[in-house]
N, CA, C, O and the ligand as a Tripos MOL2 file, in Angstrom:
@<TRIPOS>MOLECULE
protein
  261   259    66     0     0
PROTEIN
NO_CHARGES

@<TRIPOS>ATOM
      1 N         -64.2060  -59.5640   12.0550 N.3       1 MET1
      2 CA        -64.8740  -60.1180   10.8650 C.3       1 MET1
      3 C         -64.2270  -61.4580   10.4990 C.2       1 MET1
      4 O         -63.0110  -61.5260   10.3210 O.2       1 MET1
      5 N         -65.0060  -62.4940   10.3870 N.am      2 SER2
      6 CA        -64.4460  -63.7950   10.0170 C.3       2 SER2
      7 C         -64.9830  -64.2280    8.6640 C.2       2 SER2
      8 O         -66.1330  -63.9620    8.3180 O.2       2 SER2
      9 N         -64.1440  -64.8870    7.9240 N.am      3 LEU3
     10 CA        -64.4900  -65.3590    6.5940 C.3       3 LEU3
     11 C         -64.5440  -66.8860    6.6020 C.2       3 LEU3
     12 O         -63.8190  -67.5390    7.3540 O.2       3 LEU3
     13 N         -65.4020  -67.4410    5.7650 N.am      4 CYS4
     14 CA        -65.4370  -68.8860    5.6170 C.3       4 CYS4
     15 C         -65.1170  -69.2410    4.1740 C.2       4 CYS4
     16 O         -65.5980  -68.5950    3.2430 O.2       4 CYS4
     17 N         -64.3170  -70.2530    4.0010 N.am      5 CYS5
     18 CA        -63.9860  -70.7180    2.6570 C.3       5 CYS5
     19 C         -65.2570  -71.2840    2.0060 C.2       5 CYS5
     20 O         -65.9000  -72.1510    2.5980 O.2       5 CYS5
     21 N         -65.6330  -70.8240    0.8140 N.am      6 PRO6
     22 CA        -66.8510  -71.3010    0.1600 C.3       6 PRO6
     23 C         -66.7890  -72.7770   -0.2150 C.2       6 PRO6
     24 O         -67.8280  -73.4220   -0.3610 O.2       6 PRO6
     25 N         -65.5930  -73.3140   -0.3700 N.am      7 THR7
     26 CA        -65.4560  -74.7100   -0.7880 C.3       7 THR7
     27 C         -65.5310  -75.6690    0.3940 C.2       7 THR7
     28 O         -66.3500  -76.5880    0.3910 O.2       7 THR7
     29 N         -64.6870  -75.4680    1.4040 N.am      8 CYS8
     30 CA        -64.6320  -76.4250    2.5100 C.3       8 CYS8
     31 C         -65.2320  -75.8620    3.7930 C.2       8 CYS8
     32 O         -65.2640  -76.5560    4.8100 O.2       8 CYS8
     33 N         -65.7110  -74.6100    3.7680 N.am      9 LYS9
     34 CA        -66.3630  -73.9480    4.9160 C.3       9 LYS9
     35 C         -65.4360  -73.7600    6.1110 C.2       9 LYS9
     36 O         -65.8910  -73.5330    7.2320 O.2       9 LYS9
     37 N         -64.1310  -73.8570    5.8620 N.am     10 LYS10
     38 CA        -63.1810  -73.6500    6.9350 C.3      10 LYS10
     39 C         -63.0880  -72.1630    7.2400 C.2      10 LYS10
     40 O         -63.1400  -71.3270    6.3380 O.2      10 LYS10
     41 N         -62.9510  -71.8420    8.5230 N.am     11 ARG11
     42 CA        -62.8630  -70.4360    8.9070 C.3      11 ARG11
     43 C         -61.4730  -69.8950    8.5910 C.2      11 ARG11
     44 O         -60.4610  -70.5430    8.8590 O.2      11 ARG11
     45 N         -61.4460  -68.7050    8.0210 N.am     12 ILE12
     46 CA        -60.1730  -68.0750    7.6990 C.3      12 ILE12
     47 C         -59.9140  -66.9980    8.7410 C.2      12 ILE12
     48 O         -60.6760  -66.0380    8.8620 O.2      12 ILE12
     49 N         -58.8480  -67.1630    9.4810 N.am     13 HIS13
     50 CA        -58.5230  -66.2190   10.5450 C.3      13 HIS13
     51 C         -57.6910  -65.0610   10.0320 C.2      13 HIS13
     52 O         -57.0480  -65.1350    8.9850 O.2      13 HIS13
     53 N         -57.7270  -63.9960   10.8050 N.am     14 GLY14
     54 CA        -57.0520  -62.7500   10.4340 C.3      14 GLY14
     55 C         -55.6400  -62.9150    9.9290 C.2      14 GLY14
     56 O         -55.2680  -62.3200    8.9170 O.2      14 GLY14
     57 N         -54.8410  -63.7210   10.6250 N.am     15 SER15
     58 CA        -53.4350  -63.8600   10.2390 C.3      15 SER15
     59 C         -53.2970  -64.5520    8.8850 C.2      15 SER15
     60 O         -52.4850  -64.1420    8.0560 O.2      15 SER15
     61 N         -54.0780  -65.5850    8.6650 N.am     16 GLY16
     62 CA        -54.0060  -66.2990    7.3960 C.3      16 GLY16
     63 C         -54.5710  -65.4840    6.2540 C.2      16 GLY16
     64 O         -54.1770  -65.6450    5.0990 O.2      16 GLY16
     65 N         -55.5010  -64.6070    6.5940 N.am     17 ARG17
     66 CA        -56.1840  -63.8170    5.5850 C.3      17 ARG17
     67 C         -55.2300  -62.8940    4.8240 C.2      17 ARG17
     68 O         -55.3410  -62.7270    3.6090 O.2      17 ARG17
     69 N         -54.2900  -62.2990    5.5650 N.am     18 LYS18
     70 CA        -53.3250  -61.3950    4.9310 C.3      18 LYS18
     71 C         -52.5350  -62.1290    3.8580 C.2      18 LYS18
     72 O         -52.3320  -61.6330    2.7500 O.2      18 LYS18
     73 N         -52.0980  -63.3220    4.2230 N.am     19 GLU19
     74 CA        -51.2970  -64.1230    3.2910 C.3      19 GLU19
     75 C         -52.1420  -64.5190    2.0800 C.2      19 GLU19
     76 O         -51.6780  -64.4430    0.9420 O.2      19 GLU19
     77 N         -53.3720  -64.9390    2.3290 N.am     20 LEU20
     78 CA        -54.2560  -65.3500    1.2350 C.3      20 LEU20
     79 C         -54.5580  -64.1740    0.3190 C.2      20 LEU20
     80 O         -54.6590  -64.3250   -0.8980 O.2      20 LEU20
     81 N         -54.6980  -63.0040    0.9230 N.am     21 LYS21
     82 CA        -54.9990  -61.8160    0.1290 C.3      21 LYS21
     83 C         -53.8180  -61.4870   -0.7900 C.2      21 LYS21
     84 O         -54.0080  -61.1200   -1.9490 O.2      21 LYS21
     85 N         -52.6050  -61.6210   -0.2620 N.am     22 SER22
     86 CA        -51.4170  -61.3220   -1.0560 C.3      22 SER22
     87 C         -51.2490  -62.3230   -2.1910 C.2      22 SER22
     88 O         -50.6350  -62.0140   -3.2130 O.2      22 SER22
     89 N         -51.7950  -63.5250   -2.0100 N.am     23 LYS23
     90 CA        -51.7130  -64.5510   -3.0620 C.3      23 LYS23
     91 C         -52.9560  -64.5480   -3.9610 C.2      23 LYS23
     92 O         -53.0830  -65.3710   -4.8680 O.2      23 LYS23
     93 N         -53.8720  -63.6050   -3.6900 N.am     24 ASN24
     94 CA        -55.1080  -63.5120   -4.4680 C.3      24 ASN24
     95 C         -55.9760  -64.7550   -4.3620 C.2      24 ASN24
     96 O         -56.6320  -65.1470   -5.3270 O.2      24 ASN24
     97 N         -55.9780  -65.3720   -3.1910 N.am     25 LEU25
     98 CA        -56.7530  -66.6040   -3.0230 C.3      25 LEU25
     99 C         -58.0850  -66.3700   -2.3120 C.2      25 LEU25
    100 O         -58.9500  -67.2470   -2.3170 O.2      25 LEU25
    101 N         -58.2550  -65.2140   -1.7120 N.am     26 LEU26
    102 CA        -59.4990  -64.9400   -0.9960 C.3      26 LEU26
    103 C         -60.6940  -65.0040   -1.9400 C.2      26 LEU26
    104 O         -60.5420  -64.6330   -3.1040 O.2      26 LEU26
    105 N         -61.8730  -65.4510   -1.5080 N.am     27 PRO27
    106 CA        -62.2190  -65.8400   -0.1330 C.3      27 PRO27
    107 C         -61.9180  -67.3070    0.1850 C.2      27 PRO27
    108 O         -62.4680  -67.8490    1.1440 O.2      27 PRO27
    109 N         -61.0740  -67.9450   -0.5850 N.am     28 PHE28
    110 CA        -60.7880  -69.3560   -0.3460 C.3      28 PHE28
    111 C         -59.6380  -69.5240    0.6360 C.2      28 PHE28
    112 O         -58.8210  -68.6180    0.7990 O.2      28 PHE28
    113 N         -59.5690  -70.6890    1.2960 N.am     29 CYS29
    114 CA        -58.5530  -70.9210    2.3160 C.3      29 CYS29
    115 C         -57.2610  -71.4300    1.6940 C.2      29 CYS29
    116 O         -56.2160  -71.4170    2.3450 O.2      29 CYS29
    117 N         -57.3160  -71.8770    0.4480 N.am     30 SER30
    118 CA        -56.1250  -72.3980   -0.2100 C.3      30 SER30
    119 C         -56.3310  -72.3860   -1.7170 C.2      30 SER30
    120 O         -57.4440  -72.2090   -2.2120 O.2      30 SER30
    121 N         -55.2190  -72.5820   -2.4380 N.am     31 GLU31
    122 CA        -55.3160  -72.6140   -3.8950 C.3      31 GLU31
    123 C         -56.1780  -73.7860   -4.3430 C.2      31 GLU31
    124 O         -56.9140  -73.6900   -5.3250 O.2      31 GLU31
    125 N         -56.0790  -74.8830   -3.6200 N.am     32 LYS32
    126 CA        -56.8420  -76.0850   -3.9540 C.3      32 LYS32
    127 C         -58.3480  -75.7980   -3.9280 C.2      32 LYS32
    128 O         -59.0830  -76.1670   -4.8430 O.2      32 LYS32
    129 N         -58.7890  -75.1230   -2.8420 N.am     33 CYS33
    130 CA        -60.2070  -74.8180   -2.7090 C.3      33 CYS33
    131 C         -60.6560  -73.8480   -3.8060 C.2      33 CYS33
    132 O         -61.7810  -73.9380   -4.2970 O.2      33 CYS33
    133 N         -59.7840  -72.9340   -4.1810 N.am     34 LYS34
    134 CA        -60.1210  -71.9850   -5.2410 C.3      34 LYS34
    135 C         -60.3220  -72.7280   -6.5600 C.2      34 LYS34
    136 O         -61.2680  -72.4570   -7.3000 O.2      34 LYS34
    137 N         -59.4280  -73.6610   -6.8410 N.am     35 LEU35
    138 CA        -59.5070  -74.4140   -8.0900 C.3      35 LEU35
    139 C         -60.7240  -75.3260   -8.1090 C.2      35 LEU35
    140 O         -61.3660  -75.4870   -9.1470 O.2      35 LEU35
    141 N         -61.0440  -75.9240   -6.9600 N.am     36 ILE36
    142 CA        -62.2130  -76.8010   -6.8770 C.3      36 ILE36
    143 C         -63.4690  -76.0010   -7.1880 C.2      36 ILE36
    144 O         -64.3170  -76.4390   -7.9660 O.2      36 ILE36
    145 N         -63.5840  -74.8110   -6.5700 N.am     37 ASP37
    146 CA        -64.7690  -73.9900   -6.7850 C.3      37 ASP37
    147 C         -64.8530  -73.5150   -8.2260 C.2      37 ASP37
    148 O         -65.9290  -73.5400   -8.8230 O.2      37 ASP37
    149 N         -63.7430  -73.0870   -8.7870 N.am     38 LEU38
    150 CA        -63.7000  -72.6170  -10.1680 C.3      38 LEU38
    151 C         -64.0760  -73.7530  -11.1210 C.2      38 LEU38
    152 O         -64.8380  -73.5590  -12.0680 O.2      38 LEU38
    153 N         -63.5320  -74.9360  -10.8550 N.am     39 GLY39
    154 CA        -63.8050  -76.0960  -11.7010 C.3      39 GLY39
    155 C         -65.2680  -76.4870  -11.6460 C.2      39 GLY39
    156 O         -65.8670  -76.8090  -12.6720 O.2      39 GLY39
    157 N         -65.8510  -76.4610  -10.4450 N.am     40 ALA40
    158 CA        -67.2530  -76.8360  -10.2780 C.3      40 ALA40
    159 C         -68.1450  -75.8460  -11.0040 C.2      40 ALA40
    160 O         -69.1430  -76.2250  -11.6150 O.2      40 ALA40
    161 N         -67.7770  -74.5690  -10.9310 N.am     41 TRP41
    162 CA        -68.5810  -73.5270  -11.5640 C.3      41 TRP41
    163 C         -68.5330  -73.6540  -13.0890 C.2      41 TRP41
    164 O         -69.5610  -73.5610  -13.7600 O.2      41 TRP41
    165 N         -67.3370  -73.8670  -13.6230 N.am     42 LEU42
    166 CA        -67.1890  -74.0020  -15.0690 C.3      42 LEU42
    167 C         -67.9360  -75.2290  -15.5710 C.2      42 LEU42
    168 O         -68.5560  -75.2010  -16.6340 O.2      42 LEU42
    169 N         -67.8700  -76.3090  -14.7920 N.am     43 ASP43
    170 CA        -68.5390  -77.5420  -15.1680 C.3      43 ASP43
    171 C         -70.0490  -77.3260  -15.1960 C.2      43 ASP43
    172 O         -70.7350  -77.7970  -16.1040 O.2      43 ASP43
    173 N         -70.5610  -76.6100  -14.1930 N.am     44 ALA44
    174 CA        -71.9960  -76.3530  -14.1090 C.3      44 ALA44
    175 C         -72.4480  -75.4790  -15.2690 C.2      44 ALA44
    176 O         -73.4930  -75.7300  -15.8680 O.2      44 ALA44
    177 N         -71.6610  -74.4510  -15.5890 N.am     45 GLU45
    178 CA        -72.0390  -73.5560  -16.6680 C.3      45 GLU45
    179 C         -72.0160  -74.2910  -18.0050 C.2      45 GLU45
    180 O         -72.8730  -74.0640  -18.8600 O.2      45 GLU45
    181 N         -71.0420  -75.1620  -18.1780 N.am     46 TYR46
    182 CA        -70.9500  -75.9220  -19.4220 C.3      46 TYR46
    183 C         -72.1940  -76.7780  -19.6080 C.2      46 TYR46
    184 O         -72.7350  -76.8840  -20.7090 O.2      46 TYR46
    185 N         -72.6390  -77.3910  -18.5060 N.am     47 ARG47
    186 CA        -73.8190  -78.2560  -18.5980 C.3      47 ARG47
    187 C         -75.0670  -77.4400  -18.9180 C.2      47 ARG47
    188 O         -75.8950  -77.8540  -19.7300 O.2      47 ARG47
    189 N         -75.2000  -76.2740  -18.2730 N.am     48 ILE48
    190 CA        -76.3650  -75.4210  -18.5170 C.3      48 ILE48
    191 C         -76.3780  -74.9600  -19.9740 C.2      48 ILE48
    192 O         -77.4180  -74.9740  -20.6330 O.2      48 ILE48
    193 N         -75.1910  -74.5480  -20.4720 N.am     49 THR49
    194 CA        -75.0880  -74.0610  -21.8460 C.3      49 THR49
    195 C         -75.4560  -75.1510  -22.8490 C.2      49 THR49
    196 O         -76.1930  -74.8970  -23.8020 O.2      49 THR49
    197 N         -74.9440  -76.3640  -22.6350 N.am     50 SER50
    198 CA        -75.2080  -77.4250  -23.6040 C.3      50 SER50
    199 C         -76.6810  -77.8290  -23.5720 C.2      50 SER50
    200 O         -77.2440  -78.1970  -24.6030 O.2      50 SER50
    201 N         -77.3060  -77.7650  -22.3980 N.am     51 THR51
    202 CA        -78.7260  -78.1000  -22.2910 C.3      51 THR51
    203 C         -79.5630  -77.0420  -22.9990 C.2      51 THR51
    204 O         -80.5330  -77.3560  -23.6880 O.2      51 THR51
    205 N         -79.1680  -75.7710  -22.8180 N.am     52 LYS52
    206 CA        -79.8700  -74.6700  -23.4580 C.3      52 LYS52
    207 C         -79.8460  -74.8230  -24.9750 C.2      52 LYS52
    208 O         -80.8640  -74.6490  -25.6460 O.2      52 LYS52
    209 N         -78.6580  -75.1540  -25.5100 N.am     53 ASP53
    210 CA        -78.5170  -75.3130  -26.9570 C.3      53 ASP53
    211 C         -79.4610  -76.3890  -27.4840 C.2      53 ASP53
    212 O         -80.0900  -76.2290  -28.5300 O.2      53 ASP53
    213 N         -79.5450  -77.4760  -26.7450 N.am     54 GLU54
    214 CA        -80.4260  -78.5610  -27.1760 C.3      54 GLU54
    215 C         -81.8820  -78.0940  -27.1810 C.2      54 GLU54
    216 O         -82.6390  -78.3960  -28.1030 O.2      54 GLU54
    217 N         -82.2590  -77.3550  -26.1380 N.am     55 ASN55
    218 CA        -83.6280  -76.8610  -26.0410 C.3      55 ASN55
    219 C         -83.9540  -75.8870  -27.1680 C.2      55 ASN55
    220 O         -85.0320  -75.9440  -27.7610 O.2      55 ASN55
    221 N         -83.0040  -74.9880  -27.4590 N.am     56 ASN56
    222 CA        -83.2300  -74.0060  -28.5180 C.3      56 ASN56
    223 C         -83.4350  -74.6790  -29.8620 C.2      56 ASN56
    224 O         -84.2890  -74.2730  -30.6510 O.2      56 ASN56
    225 N         -82.6510  -75.7010  -30.1120 N.am     57 GLU57
    226 CA        -82.7870  -76.4230  -31.3730 C.3      57 GLU57
    227 C         -84.1810  -77.0320  -31.4890 C.2      57 GLU57
    228 O         -84.8120  -76.9770  -32.5450 O.2      57 GLU57
    229 N         -84.6480  -77.6120  -30.3860 N.am     58 GLY58
    230 CA        -85.9700  -78.2390  -30.3770 C.3      58 GLY58
    231 C         -87.0580  -77.2140  -30.6370 C.2      58 GLY58
    232 O         -88.0060  -77.4800  -31.3760 O.2      58 GLY58
    233 N         -86.9190  -76.0110  -30.0140 N.am     59 ILE59
    234 CA        -87.9270  -74.9730  -30.1790 C.3      59 ILE59
    235 C         -87.9340  -74.4830  -31.6250 C.2      59 ILE59
    236 O         -88.9920  -74.2920  -32.2240 O.2      59 ILE59
    237 N         -86.7270  -74.2810  -32.1780 N.am     60 GLU60
    238 CA        -86.6350  -73.7960  -33.5530 C.3      60 GLU60
    239 C         -87.3030  -74.7610  -34.5290 C.2      60 GLU60
    240 O         -88.0100  -74.3520  -35.4500 O.2      60 GLU60
    241 N         -87.0640  -76.0430  -34.3060 N.am     61 LEU61
    242 CA        -87.6210  -77.0580  -35.2040 C.3      61 LEU61
    243 C         -89.1520  -77.0640  -35.1390 C.2      61 LEU61
    244 O         -89.8210  -77.1590  -36.1680 O.2      61 LEU61
    245 N         -89.7080  -76.9600  -33.9060 N.am     62 SER62
    246 CA        -91.1640  -77.0280  -33.7840 C.3      62 SER62
    247 C         -91.8060  -75.7370  -34.3010 C.2      62 SER62
    248 O         -92.9490  -75.7650  -34.7560 O.2      62 SER62
    249 N         -91.0940  -74.6100  -34.2390 N.am     63 ASN63
    250 CA        -91.6290  -73.3510  -34.7470 C.3      63 ASN63
    251 C         -91.7120  -73.3410  -36.2670 C.2      63 ASN63
    252 O         -92.6700  -72.8150  -36.8340 O.2      63 ASN63
    253 N         -90.7070  -73.9230  -36.9350 N.am     64 SER64
    254 CA        -90.6900  -73.8920  -38.4040 C.3      64 SER64
    255 C         -91.6880  -74.8880  -38.9840 C.2      64 SER64
    256 O         -92.0410  -74.8180  -40.1610 O.2      64 SER64
    257 N         -92.1390  -75.8230  -38.1350 N.am     65 ASN65
    258 CA        -93.0920  -76.8030  -38.6680 C.3      65 ASN65
    259 C         -94.5000  -76.3620  -38.5840 C.2      65 ASN65
    260 O         -95.4020  -77.0910  -38.9970 O.2      65 ASN65
    261 ZN        -61.1310  -74.2700    1.7980 Zn       66 ZN66
@<TRIPOS>BOND
     1     1     2 1
     2     2     3 1
     3     3     4 2
     4     3     5 am
     5     5     6 1
     6     6     7 1
     7     7     8 2
     8     7     9 am
     9     9    10 1
    10    10    11 1
    11    11    12 2
    12    11    13 am
    13    13    14 1
    14    14    15 1
    15    15    16 2
    16    15    17 am
    17    17    18 1
    18    18    19 1
    19    19    20 2
    20    19    21 am
    21    21    22 1
    22    22    23 1
    23    23    24 2
    24    23    25 am
    25    25    26 1
    26    26    27 1
    27    27    28 2
    28    27    29 am
    29    29    30 1
    30    30    31 1
    31    31    32 2
    32    31    33 am
    33    33    34 1
    34    34    35 1
    35    35    36 2
    36    35    37 am
    37    37    38 1
    38    38    39 1
    39    39    40 2
    40    39    41 am
    41    41    42 1
    42    42    43 1
    43    43    44 2
    44    43    45 am
    45    45    46 1
    46    46    47 1
    47    47    48 2
    48    47    49 am
    49    49    50 1
    50    50    51 1
    51    51    52 2
    52    51    53 am
    53    53    54 1
    54    54    55 1
    55    55    56 2
    56    55    57 am
    57    57    58 1
    58    58    59 1
    59    59    60 2
    60    59    61 am
    61    61    62 1
    62    62    63 1
    63    63    64 2
    64    63    65 am
    65    65    66 1
    66    66    67 1
    67    67    68 2
    68    67    69 am
    69    69    70 1
    70    70    71 1
    71    71    72 2
    72    71    73 am
    73    73    74 1
    74    74    75 1
    75    75    76 2
    76    75    77 am
    77    77    78 1
    78    78    79 1
    79    79    80 2
    80    79    81 am
    81    81    82 1
    82    82    83 1
    83    83    84 2
    84    83    85 am
    85    85    86 1
    86    86    87 1
    87    87    88 2
    88    87    89 am
    89    89    90 1
    90    90    91 1
    91    91    92 2
    92    91    93 am
    93    93    94 1
    94    94    95 1
    95    95    96 2
    96    95    97 am
    97    97    98 1
    98    98    99 1
    99    99   100 2
   100    99   101 am
   101   101   102 1
   102   102   103 1
   103   103   104 2
   104   103   105 am
   105   105   106 1
   106   106   107 1
   107   107   108 2
   108   107   109 am
   109   109   110 1
   110   110   111 1
   111   111   112 2
   112   111   113 am
   113   113   114 1
   114   114   115 1
   115   115   116 2
   116   115   117 am
   117   117   118 1
   118   118   119 1
   119   119   120 2
   120   119   121 am
   121   121   122 1
   122   122   123 1
   123   123   124 2
   124   123   125 am
   125   125   126 1
   126   126   127 1
   127   127   128 2
   128   127   129 am
   129   129   130 1
   130   130   131 1
   131   131   132 2
   132   131   133 am
   133   133   134 1
   134   134   135 1
   135   135   136 2
   136   135   137 am
   137   137   138 1
   138   138   139 1
   139   139   140 2
   140   139   141 am
   141   141   142 1
   142   142   143 1
   143   143   144 2
   144   143   145 am
   145   145   146 1
   146   146   147 1
   147   147   148 2
   148   147   149 am
   149   149   150 1
   150   150   151 1
   151   151   152 2
   152   151   153 am
   153   153   154 1
   154   154   155 1
   155   155   156 2
   156   155   157 am
   157   157   158 1
   158   158   159 1
   159   159   160 2
   160   159   161 am
   161   161   162 1
   162   162   163 1
   163   163   164 2
   164   163   165 am
   165   165   166 1
   166   166   167 1
   167   167   168 2
   168   167   169 am
   169   169   170 1
   170   170   171 1
   171   171   172 2
   172   171   173 am
   173   173   174 1
   174   174   175 1
   175   175   176 2
   176   175   177 am
   177   177   178 1
   178   178   179 1
   179   179   180 2
   180   179   181 am
   181   181   182 1
   182   182   183 1
   183   183   184 2
   184   183   185 am
   185   185   186 1
   186   186   187 1
   187   187   188 2
   188   187   189 am
   189   189   190 1
   190   190   191 1
   191   191   192 2
   192   191   193 am
   193   193   194 1
   194   194   195 1
   195   195   196 2
   196   195   197 am
   197   197   198 1
   198   198   199 1
   199   199   200 2
   200   199   201 am
   201   201   202 1
   202   202   203 1
   203   203   204 2
   204   203   205 am
   205   205   206 1
   206   206   207 1
   207   207   208 2
   208   207   209 am
   209   209   210 1
   210   210   211 1
   211   211   212 2
   212   211   213 am
   213   213   214 1
   214   214   215 1
   215   215   216 2
   216   215   217 am
   217   217   218 1
   218   218   219 1
   219   219   220 2
   220   219   221 am
   221   221   222 1
   222   222   223 1
   223   223   224 2
   224   223   225 am
   225   225   226 1
   226   226   227 1
   227   227   228 2
   228   227   229 am
   229   229   230 1
   230   230   231 1
   231   231   232 2
   232   231   233 am
   233   233   234 1
   234   234   235 1
   235   235   236 2
   236   235   237 am
   237   237   238 1
   238   238   239 1
   239   239   240 2
   240   239   241 am
   241   241   242 1
   242   242   243 1
   243   243   244 2
   244   243   245 am
   245   245   246 1
   246   246   247 1
   247   247   248 2
   248   247   249 am
   249   249   250 1
   250   250   251 1
   251   251   252 2
   252   251   253 am
   253   253   254 1
   254   254   255 1
   255   255   256 2
   256   255   257 am
   257   257   258 1
   258   258   259 1
   259   259   260 2
@<TRIPOS>SUBSTRUCTURE
     1 MET1         2 RESIDUE 1 A MET
     2 SER2         6 RESIDUE 1 A SER
     3 LEU3        10 RESIDUE 1 A LEU
     4 CYS4        14 RESIDUE 1 A CYS
     5 CYS5        18 RESIDUE 1 A CYS
     6 PRO6        22 RESIDUE 1 A PRO
     7 THR7        26 RESIDUE 1 A THR
     8 CYS8        30 RESIDUE 1 A CYS
     9 LYS9        34 RESIDUE 1 A LYS
    10 LYS10       38 RESIDUE 1 A LYS
    11 ARG11       42 RESIDUE 1 A ARG
    12 ILE12       46 RESIDUE 1 A ILE
    13 HIS13       50 RESIDUE 1 A HIS
    14 GLY14       54 RESIDUE 1 A GLY
    15 SER15       58 RESIDUE 1 A SER
    16 GLY16       62 RESIDUE 1 A GLY
    17 ARG17       66 RESIDUE 1 A ARG
    18 LYS18       70 RESIDUE 1 A LYS
    19 GLU19       74 RESIDUE 1 A GLU
    20 LEU20       78 RESIDUE 1 A LEU
    21 LYS21       82 RESIDUE 1 A LYS
    22 SER22       86 RESIDUE 1 A SER
    23 LYS23       90 RESIDUE 1 A LYS
    24 ASN24       94 RESIDUE 1 A ASN
    25 LEU25       98 RESIDUE 1 A LEU
    26 LEU26      102 RESIDUE 1 A LEU
    27 PRO27      106 RESIDUE 1 A PRO
    28 PHE28      110 RESIDUE 1 A PHE
    29 CYS29      114 RESIDUE 1 A CYS
    30 SER30      118 RESIDUE 1 A SER
    31 GLU31      122 RESIDUE 1 A GLU
    32 LYS32      126 RESIDUE 1 A LYS
    33 CYS33      130 RESIDUE 1 A CYS
    34 LYS34      134 RESIDUE 1 A LYS
    35 LEU35      138 RESIDUE 1 A LEU
    36 ILE36      142 RESIDUE 1 A ILE
    37 ASP37      146 RESIDUE 1 A ASP
    38 LEU38      150 RESIDUE 1 A LEU
    39 GLY39      154 RESIDUE 1 A GLY
    40 ALA40      158 RESIDUE 1 A ALA
    41 TRP41      162 RESIDUE 1 A TRP
    42 LEU42      166 RESIDUE 1 A LEU
    43 ASP43      170 RESIDUE 1 A ASP
    44 ALA44      174 RESIDUE 1 A ALA
    45 GLU45      178 RESIDUE 1 A GLU
    46 TYR46      182 RESIDUE 1 A TYR
    47 ARG47      186 RESIDUE 1 A ARG
    48 ILE48      190 RESIDUE 1 A ILE
    49 THR49      194 RESIDUE 1 A THR
    50 SER50      198 RESIDUE 1 A SER
    51 THR51      202 RESIDUE 1 A THR
    52 LYS52      206 RESIDUE 1 A LYS
    53 ASP53      210 RESIDUE 1 A ASP
    54 GLU54      214 RESIDUE 1 A GLU
    55 ASN55      218 RESIDUE 1 A ASN
    56 ASN56      222 RESIDUE 1 A ASN
    57 GLU57      226 RESIDUE 1 A GLU
    58 GLY58      230 RESIDUE 1 A GLY
    59 ILE59      234 RESIDUE 1 A ILE
    60 GLU60      238 RESIDUE 1 A GLU
    61 LEU61      242 RESIDUE 1 A LEU
    62 SER62      246 RESIDUE 1 A SER
    63 ASN63      250 RESIDUE 1 A ASN
    64 SER64      254 RESIDUE 1 A SER
    65 ASN65      258 RESIDUE 1 A ASN
    66 ZN66       261 GROUP 0 **** ****
């Protein structure tokens, strides 16, 4: 079974996998890739949330009118 890092798509081999698992970095190949993915996800969610809030405000205003 081979794993690929979701961030850089690098293949994670069996020997490296044990070490990554002990460091809680799986499925990423390194701490850097884990942080990049986490950061990108948080950034995306923040943008979606702020857009949603703007939309809700617009809907509320048009409903009360
Ligand atoms: Zn990686």
